[in-house]
Each structure stands twice: as structure tokens, then as C-alpha cells.
N, C-alpha and C positions, 0 to 999 in steps of 0.2 A: 320540652321541644314544642315548637309552635305547630298548630294544626293547619296553618295556611302556608302557601308557597309564594314567597315574595322575591326570591333571588333566582337568577338564571345564569348558568355558566355557558359560555360560548368558546369551545376549544377552537383556536385559529392559528396554531403554531406548526401545523403540518407543512410538508414540503411541496405538496400539490404536484407530484411528479406526473400525474396523468394529463396535466395541461401544459407541460413544457413544450416549447420555450416560453409561452405566455406568462408562466408563473416563476420564471427564473428570478425576477426582482420585484414581482408584484404578487400579493397574496391571492390564492384561489378564491378566498371569501369576498374579494373585491371585484371578481368578474361580474359584469352586469347581466341581469336578466331584463332586457329592454332598457330601462332607464334607472334601475336601482341595483346596487351590488347585492349579491346573494345574502350577505350577513344582515342587511337592512330588512329583508323580508322576515328573517327570524326574530329580529328585535321588535318589529311591529307586531308579529304574532304574540310575543310575550307580553307586550304592552296591552294588547287586547284581552289578556287574561289577568290583568291587574298586577302583573309583576312590575316591581318598581326599582329593583337594584340589579345591575348587570355586571358580570365579571367576564372580561374577554382575555383569554390566554393567548398571548402573542409570542412571536419569535423573531428571528432575523428577517429583514425586509418586510416587516409588517407595520411600519410606522404609518403608512397611509390609511390604515384602519382608524387609528386615533385621529388623524387629520380629518377623515370623513365625518366623524361625529363631533367635530369641533367647529367653532366659528371660523369663517374665512372673510376677514374684514375687507380686503381689497375687492374680492368678488361681490360681497354684499354692497359695497359702495357703488360699484359699477351697475349692479342691478337696480339699486335705488334711483340712480341718475337716469337710468333707461326706462324707469316707470314699470319695471317688471316685478311688481309687488307679489303676485301670485307665486312666481318662481322663487322669489326671496323667501317667502313663507315656507315653501316646500323644502328648501335646503336647510332651513334653520329649525324645522319642526322637531328634530331629534337632538338638537345641540344642548339642550338643558337636562337631558335625562342623566341619571346617576350611574356612571360607568367607571369601574375600576379596571385597570390594565395590569396584568401580571406577565412578566417575561419568563417563558419556559426556555431555559438555556440550551437544552438538547431535546430533540424530538424523540422522546422516549415512549410515545404511545398515548392513547386516549386516557388510560388509567392514571398515568403520571400527570397529564394535563389537568385532570380534575383534582388530583391531590394538591397541585399548586394553589388551588383556590381555597384551601382549608382555612387560612387565617381570616378570610372575608366571610365565609359561610358560617363559621362557628358551630352552633348547635341547632341550626335550623334545617328543615327540609329544603330541597332546591331542585330546580329543573336543569336539565342539560339539553341544549339545542345544538344539533349539528347543522351548520348553515347550508351545507350542500344538499340536504334533504329539504326541498322546497315544498311547502304545504300551502295551497291557495287559501286566501283569506276567508272564503266561504266555508271552509272546513273547520271543525271544532275539536280536533284531536287533542291538542294540549289542554284546552279547557276541560274536556271530558276526563282526561287523566287526572287533573287537579281535583275535580269533583270526586273521582273514585278514591284518590288518596285521602280526602277528608273523611270518607266512610270507613276505609280499611286501615288507615294509619300505617301503611306498609309501602315499600318501594313499588313503583309502577313502571313497566317497560312497554313502549309502543311496539306492536307486532304487526307484521303484514305477511300474508301468504305469498311466496315467491315460487317461480318455476323450479322444479327439482334440480335442473342443471345449473341454477344460479346460487344454490345454498352455500357453495364454497366462497362466496363473497361476503357472507354475513355471519353474525352470531346467531345460532339456531337454538330454539328451546324445545324441551320436552315438558308437557304440562297437562293438567286435567281441567276440562271446561267446568266452570262453576255456574255461570249463567251467560246470557247473550254477550258475546265479545270479551268476556272476562275469563282468564285462565289462571289457575294457581300453578306456578312454575315448579317443576321438579329438578331440572338440571339445565345447563346451558353448555354449548360447545362452540368454540370460535372457528369459523370457516371450515366446517367438516367436509370430507369427501362426500359427494352425492350419495354413494352407495351406503355410507355409514351414518347419514344424518338422522337424528331422532324424529324429525318432522320437516315440514316446509315452512314453518312459522319463523320468520326472521325478525331479529331486533332491528328496528329502524331508528332514525336519529332524534328521538324524543324520549327522555327519561325523567321520572320523578324519583329522586334518591334521598336517603336519610343520612345524617352525618356519621353514623356508625360505619359507613363505607370507608372513611378516611383511615382508620386504624389498620384496616386490612390492606389498603393500598400502600400505606407506609411500610409494611412488611413484605409486600409482594415482590416476587422474583420475576425476571423477564420471562415471558411466555412466547407464544407464536410470533415469529418475526423479530425476536429479541427485544420486544417491547413490553411495557407494563400493561397488560390487557385488562380493561374494565370487566369484560366477560368473566375472567378468572376470579376477580374480586367479588363479583356478584354471586358466583357459584359458592364461594366460601361463606358469604353472608347468608346464603340459603340454609346453611347448617344452624343458623341462630334465629332466623325469623322467616315468616312467610313473605314471598315476593310474588307479585302478580303481573300478568301481561294483559294489555288491552289491545284487542285485535282491531286494527284500523282497516276499514273497507272503502275509504274515500280516495281522493286523488293525491298522489305523491310523485314528485319528480326527483330522481336521483341525479342531481346536477353535478355530482362529483365525477360522473361518467360523461364522456363527450356526447354520446347519443342522447342521454337524459337531459343534458344541458341544452342541446339544440331543441328537443321537444318542449322543454319549459319555455325557451325563448319564443318559439313559434306560437304556442298556446297563449302565453301572456300578451304577445303582440296582437293576437286576434281578439283579445278582450280589452285592448286599449282603444278608447273612443277616437283618439286622434289618428291611430294607425290602421284600425281594423279593416275599413273599407278598401283602401288602396293596397294594403298588404295582402288582403284576401284575394284581390284581383291578381296580384303578382304571383301568388302561390298557384292559382288556377292556370296562369300562363306557363309556369314552370311544369306543372303536371301535364299540360297538353303537349309540351315539347318532349317530355319523357316518353309519352305514348308513341311518338313518331320516330 
């Protein structure tokens, strides 16, 4: 098995029910944060970590994800004739990356989505990136996890402390701190009741996994919500090998939630050179009106 992580899986076959009706016929992963769809932020994050192969798990109504990362000849021709070379370069920047698309026939959960990628991953370690967890480019979460994997040769899960009343939205771990930000995981539970949660350390949307997870997923039975839960499979893998958590203390936006999505949109807009000044003025005007 390789010591390096060169492949990343992007599960994108979910139904996106929290954003209905916007996601009735359009993928949640294609909702824009300012001028880029959510999934593009994740792809760019992976590229910055020298990941070179991408596997996107898609489902019904997801064809426009493929279209987004493909060439658009009519649009390109129009931009060329209009002299908009910079914009042309921007839309084509990711068109030549190596992406495989796998259709998940039924939305059977995150664990099943990852299992669908087995033929492409083979015997290599791989990253899993959940596109609706937006991590700003200044953060080095995924890169830090990959470096930790090289040292430990074990699966690494990204963790974040969350308010106790929110633990029922996440997989939660019990673990022992080994050094700064690194925990050896003892157990995991999917979306526990707050009063029964083993901690407030939640698994967030970045994983470094090893191919031995596939055999467990292939035999897994539906868990919470009738889905094949990745958390359950990792719990079983814990019986065979150590698994670690990396506690992230930087900025993350849960853009799978409407409020988190709006926060990401506002913050990214305020960092956009073309928008920041005028948008900032507008927000101040809105804030003044709310006070009256």
C-alpha cells in the first residue's frame, strides 16, 4: 500500500433535502458560494495537497457536475471573441484534471457511496471530501491530515468540537489525546442523543482512509436512517487497527445547512476583491435598518 494520498472521493449522490426546492433537479454540490459551486472549493483544496485523481459519486439529476468540469465549446468561443481571456482561463482551469464519475443507483448512505469507488481506489489510501463542509484556502486541514497519515500509516478523521446540543447532527468520537490535536480513537457513535454522547468531538467532512475499509463496507448492514453508515464501518475497523482523529481548530462552514451556507456566502463575498467594498457597505446599511 502506498504511503502517499493521491486519490480523493467526493460523495455527491445525496438528495439535498435541506435545500429543497432548489435541489429538486440540481445537485446541492453545485450551489454557488459567490461564484464557484461548493464542490469546486473541495476539488481545489485537494489539488493544493497534490492529489491528482478524483472520484465523484453521482446520482440522479447530477449530470451538471460532469458538465461543470468539462469543456464548454460554445461558451469558450463566445469568451474568446469577446476578448475575455481571463474569464476563459478561469472556467477551463479544472477541465483537464483526472476525474472518474461513478453512478450510485440508490442513495444508501455515505458508506455505500464510498464503497462504489472501490474499483478505482484499489489498494491505495484515499481522501474523502464532503463538499458541503467548506474549508477556506488559508487553512491546511487536509494537508495536515495527509502529513499525519504518512507518519502513522493509519486512517485519520478530521474532528471539530461542537456545542453539546449539536452532537446529534454528527458522528461523535471517544478518544485519548496523544499529542497536540491528535487523538487515538476508542469508539464512534453516529448522531447520539446529547445526554449520551461520549464527547463533543465531531467527525467533519475530511477523512484519510485505507482500502481495508471496503471489505467492511461490503458486508455492512443498514444502520441509523436505514443507510450504510461510514461511522459503523470505521467502528469495526477499529477492532483491527488504530485510527486517529485530528482536531481542527480553524474555520469551517457547514454549507449543508442553510445558515452555514449563508455565512459562507457572506464571508467569501467580503474576501472577494471585486465585491468586498460595495458588499460591505450594503451589509452595514442592512444592519442599520435592523437596529431601527
